[in-house]
N, C-alpha and C positions, 0 to 999 in steps of 0.2 A: 101823640109821638108812642112810639113804643118802649118801654123800659126795660130793665133788669131789675128783678123784683127785690129787692132788699136782702130777704135772706137766701138768697139765690149762690150757692156754691162753686166754684171750676169743680171740684173734686167730686161735688154732684153730678155734674153735666158729664164728666167724663165715666163717671159710674153707669149712667144713663144709656150711653150712647152704646157703649161697652156691652152692658145686659140687653140690652134690643138685637145688637149687630150679633152676638153669641149663641146665647142662649136661645133669644125669640125668636133667630132669624129675619132679624128685621121688623116684625109686627107682634104684635098683642096687643090686648084688654088691660087698662088702664088698672084695674083690680088685679090682673095677675101680674101687672111691674109692679104694685105696690107689694103684695105677697111675696116675689122674690126677692125685693129688696128689704122686705121682712121693717117698713116703714109706714106710719101715720099716714093719711090722704094729706092732712094738712101740712105733712114735711115735702110731701112728693110733688104736688102742684106748683110751688113756687119756682122748682127747676124743672121743671115741664113747662111752664108758662115763658119760662125765659129761652132754654132750648129751641121752643117753638118760633118767636119773636127774632132768636139769629139765626132761626134758617136749620138747624139741627136737626129738629122731628118737623112730623104736621103731629096734630091731635084733628080727631075728628070721630063724634057720635059714641065716645067712651073709647075709639082706637087709638094706639100712639104707636106709630111708627119712626124709624130714621130715613132721612134723604140721604142723596148722594153727599151732599156736604157732609154728612156727618160721619155717613162712611168715610169720605176721605179724610175726616178727623184721624177716626180711629186707627188709621193703616198708615198715617203720617209719619215721618219722625218728628222728634222735638222739634226743629226749626220752620217745618211744614206747621204743624199745629198752633205755634203761636201769630204764623202768618195770617192761617184760616181765622184764626179768633180777633186778631187784630182788625181783619178786613170786615167782620164780622158785629163792628162796634159803632163801626161811625155812624153812622145812623139809627144809636137807639139810647135813650139816656139811662147813668149821666154824664155818657162818654162823648153826645153830639154837643151838646154846652159846654162840656169842659176844652172840647175840640176849639170852638168858637173863643176861648176866652184867653185858650194858649199858657200862660201863669195863672194861677187860682189858688187859694186856699179853702178847704173844705168849707168852712163859712160862707167864703164867697161864692161857693159851687152852690151849696144850699139855698143863699139867696137869691141868685141868677137863676135855677131854679123854679123856687116860687114864682118870681116876677113873671115866667113862663106855663103859672098855670099847673105845675108838677108836684103835688102833695105825698108822694110815694115818701119821701123824706122829710116830711114834715113832720116829726113826730118827734116824743122822748128822748128816742134811741137813733135817731136821724142821722146828727153829724159822725157817730161812729158805724151805722150803715153804710154810709158813702166812704168814708177813711176804709172801711173794709173791703168795699167793691171795687175801689179803686188801685187798693192794692193786689188783690188777689186778682179781678180781670184785668186791669189797666198795666202796672208793672210785669203781671205773669205776660200778655200778649204784645209788652215791649210799646206798646201806646202812649204810656205816663211812663214818668219818672220821677223818682221825689228827690224835693230839694230840700233847702236846708227851711225855707222858709213855706213852702206847701207843697206844689204839685207843678209839673209843665209837660205840655206835650210833646212827648219825644220825635213823633215821627206828624213830618206836616202834609197836610194832601196838594198838591196842586191846585 
């Protein structure tokens, strides 16, 4: 199962998409992207992997380019961006598991992910990483909402 990298942030996704679309005119070498963004490759790759898994970019043989979906994201208004992101999260962890649980605490979600063999959040910072992902990606997209006891899936799929 594809996963959001624990260190990937939504702001980084937006930054990469804008730089690819506006500065590089859709495609560049990863090394050039790293230099333009003034980040270390170790900081760049989590968002590159996540953006690729979400379908916003493609990466092959050291090159990266924005997809039509990524272009649509950069040219859309706020509501449409949230919708595009929300629809992209359905089949990527930790959201695929969260959707199946409906209501959950971060600890329950971590346990469920572990029971499915997903180890990315099985670290000393795993609970915090999951909570940040749920807030940054899930709340922003409208897929989940915060409750008094944890989180709840806000958008139910038919």
